[in-house]
Structures are given as structure tokens and as C-alpha cells.
C-alpha positions in Angstrom: 30.0 -18.8 9.1 27.2 -18.3 11.7 28.4 -14.7 12.3 28.2 -14.0 8.5 24.6 -15.2 8.4 23.7 -12.9 11.3 25.4 -9.9 9.7 23.6 -10.5 6.3 20.3 -11.1 8.1 20.6 -7.9 10.2 21.6 -5.9 7.1 18.6 -7.3 5.2 16.2 -6.4 8.0 17.7 -2.9 8.3 17.5 -2.3 4.5 13.9 -3.5 4.5 13.0 -1.1 7.3 14.8 1.8 5.6 12.9 1.0 2.3 9.6 1.1 4.1 10.4 4.4 5.7 11.5 5.9 2.4 8.3 4.7 0.7 6.2 6.1 3.5 8.0 9.5 3.4 7.5 9.6 -0.4 3.7 9.0 0.1 3.6 11.7 2.8 5.4 14.2 0.6 2.8 13.5 -2.1 -0.1 13.9 0.3 1.2 16.9 2.3 0.6 19.6 -0.4 -3.0 18.5 -0.8 -3.5 18.6 3.0 -2.0 22.1 3.1 -4.3 23.4 0.4 -7.3 21.9 2.1 -6.3 23.4 5.5 -5.7 26.8 3.9 -9.1 26.6 2.1 -10.8 25.8 5.4 -9.0 28.6 7.2 -10.0 31.2 4.5 -13.6 29.9 4.6 -13.7 30.2 8.4 -12.3 33.8 8.2 -14.7 34.9 5.5 -17.7 33.7 7.5 -16.5 35.7 10.5 -16.6 38.9 8.5 -20.3 38.8 7.7 -22.4 41.7 8.8 -24.6 40.7 11.7 -28.4 41.2 11.3 
């Protein structure tokens, strides 16, 4: 009976950790496109400033 409690407890902890990881990955997948667009915008802004004609 004690072994069964340990197995169920271990399974519960593992499933809890897996649930947190999946939720975190879902959040990161939602934020990643926004960060990519911001990074590309900053890159294009930096490159456009470098092409200005010097005085």
C-alpha cells in the first residue's frame, strides 16, 4: 500500500511539472511572434539609419 502511495504521488508531481511546462511553452509560443516582429522592426530601423547621407 505504501508503494502505491509513492507511485501515485510521484505521478502527480510529474504530471504537475509537465502541465507547468506545457503552459509555459504555450505562453512563449504566443509571445515569440511579437518579439520577432519587434526585433525585425528594430533591425530595419537600424539599417535605415545607417544609409543616411552624411553632411
